[in-house]
N, CA, C and O atoms as a DFTB+ gen file, in Angstrom:
304 C
 N C O
     1  1      26.161       0.038      -2.110
     2  2      26.695      -0.038      -3.450
     3  2      26.552      -1.460      -3.983
     4  3      26.926      -2.424      -3.315
     5  1      26.012      -1.578      -5.182
     6  2      25.824      -2.878      -5.818
     7  2      27.161      -3.383      -6.329
     8  3      27.845      -2.684      -7.077
     9  1      27.533      -4.572      -5.940
    10  2      28.797      -5.156      -6.364
    11  2      28.571      -6.282      -7.359
    12  3      29.354      -7.230      -7.407
    13  1      27.509      -6.192      -8.156
    14  2      27.200      -7.218      -9.142
    15  2      27.794      -6.828     -10.487
    16  3      27.720      -5.674     -10.907
    17  1      28.382      -7.809     -11.148
    18  2      28.907      -7.629     -12.497
    19  2      28.323      -8.762     -13.347
    20  3      28.147      -9.882     -12.868
    21  1      28.032      -8.462     -14.586
    22  2      27.471      -9.461     -15.488
    23  2      28.542      -9.875     -16.485
    24  3      29.056      -9.052     -17.243
    25  1      28.872     -11.167     -16.474
    26  2      29.915     -11.720     -17.321
    27  2      29.253     -12.510     -18.444
    28  3      28.441     -13.403     -18.203
    29  1      29.618     -12.160     -19.682
    30  2      29.071     -12.880     -20.835
    31  2      29.908     -14.131     -21.064
    32  3      31.127     -14.064     -21.219
    33  1      29.220     -15.284     -21.084
    34  2      29.894     -16.549     -21.315
    35  2      30.054     -16.792     -22.815
    36  3      29.500     -16.063     -23.638
    37  1      30.821     -17.830     -23.156
    38  2      31.069     -18.161     -24.556
    39  2      29.786     -18.436     -25.327
    40  3      29.719     -18.181     -26.529
    41  1      28.763     -18.958     -24.642
    42  2      27.495     -19.266     -25.310
    43  2      26.592     -18.041     -25.435
    44  3      25.471     -18.143     -25.933
    45  1      27.082     -16.872     -24.981
    46  2      26.333     -15.633     -25.104
    47  2      25.468     -15.295     -23.907
    48  3      24.970     -14.174     -23.808
    49  1      25.276     -16.237     -22.992
    50  2      24.472     -15.968     -21.799
    51  2      25.270     -15.127     -20.814
    52  3      26.485     -15.279     -20.687
    53  1      24.563     -14.230     -20.114
    54  2      25.191     -13.423     -19.078
    55  2      24.936     -14.052     -17.720
    56  3      23.835     -14.513     -17.420
    57  1      25.984     -14.056     -16.909
    58  2      25.907     -14.617     -15.565
    59  2      26.242     -13.509     -14.576
    60  3      27.244     -12.810     -14.723
    61  1      25.391     -13.359     -13.568
    62  2      25.641     -12.362     -12.520
    63  2      26.673     -12.915     -11.549
    64  3      26.558     -14.050     -11.087
    65  1      27.686     -12.105     -11.240
    66  2      28.714     -12.474     -10.271
    67  2      28.925     -11.304      -9.330
    68  3      28.635     -10.156      -9.668
    69  1      29.426     -11.605      -8.159
    70  2      29.697     -10.586      -7.149
    71  2      31.173     -10.202      -7.187
    72  3      32.045     -11.070      -7.201
    73  1      31.445      -8.909      -7.203
    74  2      32.821      -8.427      -7.192
    75  2      33.381      -8.594      -5.778
    76  3      32.820      -8.084      -4.808
    77  1      34.493      -9.313      -5.683
    78  2      35.188      -9.473      -4.412
    79  2      36.096      -8.269      -4.187
    80  3      36.081      -7.652      -3.122
    81  1      36.891      -7.943      -5.216
    82  2      37.773      -6.782      -5.148
    83  2      38.333      -6.465      -6.521
    84  3      38.268      -7.282      -7.439
    85  1      38.877      -5.280      -6.645
    86  2      39.635      -4.885      -7.822
    87  2      41.014      -4.470      -7.343
    88  3      41.172      -4.001      -6.216
    89  1      42.013      -4.644      -8.202
    90  2      43.369      -4.217      -7.860
    91  2      44.179      -4.041      -9.132
    92  3      43.781      -4.482     -10.210
    93  1      45.317      -3.391      -8.983
    94  2      46.255      -3.203     -10.091
    95  2      47.581      -3.846      -9.729
    96  3      48.027      -3.812      -8.582
    97  1      48.196      -4.434     -10.748
    98  2      49.523      -5.026     -10.586
    99  2      50.251      -4.879     -11.909
   100  3      49.724      -5.260     -12.955
   101  1      51.461      -4.330     -11.873
   102  2      52.248      -4.092     -13.089
   103  2      51.453      -3.334     -14.146
   104  3      51.489      -3.685     -15.325
   105  1      50.736      -2.296     -13.722
   106  2      49.938      -1.432     -14.606
   107  2      48.811      -2.173     -15.324
   108  3      48.347      -1.724     -16.372
   109  1      48.370      -3.294     -14.773
   110  2      47.232      -4.038     -15.310
   111  2      46.144      -4.036     -14.244
   112  3      46.415      -4.276     -13.068
   113  1      44.906      -3.762     -14.666
   114  2      43.772      -3.739     -13.739
   115  2      43.107      -5.110     -13.723
   116  3      42.910      -5.735     -14.765
   117  1      42.764      -5.563     -12.519
   118  2      42.133      -6.866     -12.335
   119  2      40.858      -6.722     -11.526
   120  3      40.720      -5.816     -10.705
   121  1      39.926      -7.634     -11.776
   122  2      38.735      -7.752     -10.948
   123  2      38.598      -9.228     -10.567
   124  3      38.650     -10.115     -11.419
   125  1      38.424      -9.461      -9.289
   126  2      38.232     -10.802      -8.743
   127  2      36.755     -10.927      -8.403
   128  3      36.213     -10.129      -7.638
   129  1      36.108     -11.936      -8.981
   130  2      34.658     -12.095      -8.807
   131  2      34.334     -13.476      -8.278
   132  3      35.152     -14.395      -8.329
   133  1      33.104     -13.599      -7.763
   134  2      32.638     -14.870      -7.213
   135  2      31.283     -15.198      -7.813
   136  3      30.399     -14.344      -7.892
   137  1      31.130     -16.452      -8.237
   138  2      29.854     -16.900      -8.798
   139  2      28.918     -17.326      -7.670
   140  3      29.312     -17.367      -6.504
   141  1      27.694     -17.637      -8.028
   142  2      26.723     -18.118      -7.036
   143  2      27.155     -19.444      -6.417
   144  3      26.728     -19.785      -5.314
   145  1      27.998     -20.191      -7.125
   146  2      28.501     -21.461      -6.610
   147  2      29.725     -21.254      -5.716
   148  3      30.404     -22.214      -5.351
   149  1      30.002     -19.992      -5.369
   150  2      31.128     -19.607      -4.524
   151  2      32.462     -19.985      -5.143
   152  3      33.408     -20.333      -4.436
   153  1      32.533     -19.914      -6.464
   154  2      33.760     -20.143      -7.208
   155  2      34.328     -18.784      -7.591
   156  3      33.585     -17.912      -8.041
   157  1      35.638     -18.588      -7.419
   158  2      36.250     -17.300      -7.739
   159  2      36.862     -17.330      -9.138
   160  3      37.389     -18.352      -9.577
   161  1      36.784     -16.192      -9.829
   162  2      37.335     -16.030     -11.170
   163  2      38.082     -14.711     -11.228
   164  3      37.725     -13.754     -10.540
   165  1      39.124     -14.663     -12.056
   166  2      39.929     -13.460     -12.208
   167  2      39.860     -12.980     -13.652
   168  3      39.987     -13.768     -14.590
   169  1      39.657     -11.672     -13.815
   170  2      39.620     -11.045     -15.134
   171  2      40.515      -9.823     -15.138
   172  3      40.631      -9.124     -14.132
   173  1      41.154      -9.565     -16.285
   174  2      41.803      -8.285     -16.538
   175  2      40.738      -7.376     -17.119
   176  3      39.806      -7.847     -17.771
   177  1      40.867      -6.071     -16.888
   178  2      39.945      -5.145     -17.536
   179  2      40.675      -3.884     -17.954
   180  3      41.690      -3.510     -17.366
   181  1      40.137      -3.228     -18.988
   182  2      40.754      -1.999     -19.482
   183  2      39.878      -0.803     -19.148
   184  3      38.832      -0.950     -18.516
   185  1      40.307       0.385     -19.573
   186  2      39.591       1.613     -19.248
   187  2      38.196       1.668     -19.860
   188  3      37.372       2.482     -19.445
   189  1      37.923       0.811     -20.842
   190  2      36.598       0.758     -21.464
   191  2      35.701      -0.305     -20.841
   192  3      34.567      -0.497     -21.278
   193  1      36.208      -0.998     -19.818
   194  2      35.418      -2.016     -19.149
   195  2      35.435      -3.371     -19.840
   196  3      34.660      -4.254     -19.475
   197  1      36.305      -3.553     -20.833
   198  2      36.419      -4.844     -21.513
   199  2      37.105      -5.846     -20.593
   200  3      38.123      -5.532     -19.975
   201  1      36.552      -7.039     -20.505
   202  2      37.085      -8.077     -19.630
   203  2      37.792      -9.152     -20.433
   204  3      37.405      -9.466     -21.559
   205  1      38.847      -9.719     -19.828
   206  2      39.564     -10.846     -20.413
   207  2      39.871     -11.821     -19.280
   208  3      40.494     -11.448     -18.286
   209  1      39.433     -13.066     -19.431
   210  2      39.681     -14.072     -18.405
   211  2      41.177     -14.306     -18.257
   212  3      41.911     -14.326     -19.246
   213  1      41.624     -14.481     -17.025
   214  2      43.038     -14.711     -16.730
   215  2      43.249     -16.197     -16.493
   216  3      42.539     -16.828     -15.710
   217  1      44.249     -16.745     -17.191
   218  2      44.607     -18.145     -17.009
   219  2      46.075     -18.323     -16.654
   220  3      46.518     -19.436     -16.371
   221  1      46.836     -17.221     -16.669
   222  2      48.256     -17.261     -16.360
   223  2      48.463     -17.633     -14.890
   224  3      47.891     -17.013     -13.994
   225  1      49.282     -18.642     -14.663
   226  2      49.489     -19.168     -13.313
   227  2      50.045     -18.111     -12.362
   228  3      49.621     -18.042     -11.208
   229  1      50.985     -17.290     -12.823
   230  2      51.578     -16.296     -11.924
   231  2      50.565     -15.220     -11.550
   232  3      50.562     -14.752     -10.411
   233  1      49.706     -14.818     -12.484
   234  2      48.667     -13.830     -12.179
   235  2      47.631     -14.423     -11.223
   236  3      47.153     -13.741     -10.316
   237  1      47.291     -15.688     -11.431
   238  2      46.324     -16.356     -10.547
   239  2      46.889     -16.521      -9.141
   240  3      46.149     -16.436      -8.161
   241  1      48.192     -16.756      -9.036
   242  2      48.820     -16.911      -7.719
   243  2      48.715     -15.617      -6.916
   244  3      48.463     -15.652      -5.712
   245  1      48.906     -14.478      -7.577
   246  2      48.780     -13.184      -6.894
   247  2      47.340     -13.000      -6.407
   248  3      47.106     -12.545      -5.287
   249  1      46.380     -13.361      -7.266
   250  2      44.971     -13.234      -6.883
   251  2      44.650     -14.135      -5.694
   252  3      43.873     -13.747      -4.821
   253  1      45.234     -15.331      -5.647
   254  2      45.005     -16.233      -4.518
   255  2      45.548     -15.636      -3.223
   256  3      44.932     -15.770      -2.166
   257  1      46.707     -14.975      -3.309
   258  2      47.268     -14.315      -2.131
   259  2      46.339     -13.207      -1.633
   260  3      46.100     -13.077      -0.433
   261  1      45.827     -12.425      -2.555
   262  2      44.914     -11.336      -2.197
   263  2      43.636     -11.896      -1.586
   264  3      43.155     -11.390      -0.572
   265  1      43.092     -12.934      -2.196
   266  2      41.877     -13.560      -1.675
   267  2      42.116     -14.121      -0.279
   268  3      41.268     -13.982       0.603
   269  1      43.261     -14.748      -0.079
   270  2      43.607     -15.270       1.244
   271  2      43.702     -14.175       2.284
   272  3      43.229     -14.338       3.409
   273  1      44.313     -13.057       1.916
   274  2      44.432     -11.915       2.835
   275  2      43.056     -11.351       3.189
   276  3      42.801     -10.992       4.339
   277  1      42.166     -11.277       2.186
   278  2      40.812     -10.783       2.449
   279  2      40.053     -11.724       3.379
   280  3      39.326     -11.278       4.266
   281  1      40.227     -13.022       3.171
   282  2      39.560     -13.996       4.037
   283  2      40.099     -13.916       5.452
   284  3      39.345     -14.055       6.415
   285  1      41.424     -13.689       5.587
   286  2      42.022     -13.542       6.914
   287  2      41.462     -12.333       7.648
   288  3      41.230     -12.386       8.856
   289  1      41.242     -11.231       6.910
   290  2      40.665     -10.020       7.497
   291  2      39.268     -10.286       8.020
   292  3      38.887      -9.774       9.072
   293  1      38.495     -11.092       7.285
   294  2      37.126     -11.381       7.697
   295  2      37.068     -12.194       8.973
   296  3      36.123     -12.060       9.750
   297  1      38.073     -13.042       9.204
   298  2      38.067     -13.884      10.396
   299  2      38.642     -13.178      11.608
   300  3      38.485     -13.661      12.729
   301  1      39.303     -12.048      11.412
   302  2      39.883     -11.299      12.551
   303  2      38.837     -10.474      13.250
   304  3      39.144      -9.785      14.223
């Protein structure tokens, strides 16, 4: 299964990123992605596939916990 997602940047260019995981929290859907530079980004998404970048500290903290748990699983 291809885990590539294309994110449109502010300048209109699309960047390919790899989906790390998707999850729901408080009835909001999230996708955690990784760029080629191994930088992680968090987006909210709706049922139509519309993405919105997440900048809220509390939402990012939850994503960091999830990412940490996934990394721990990989090392076990």
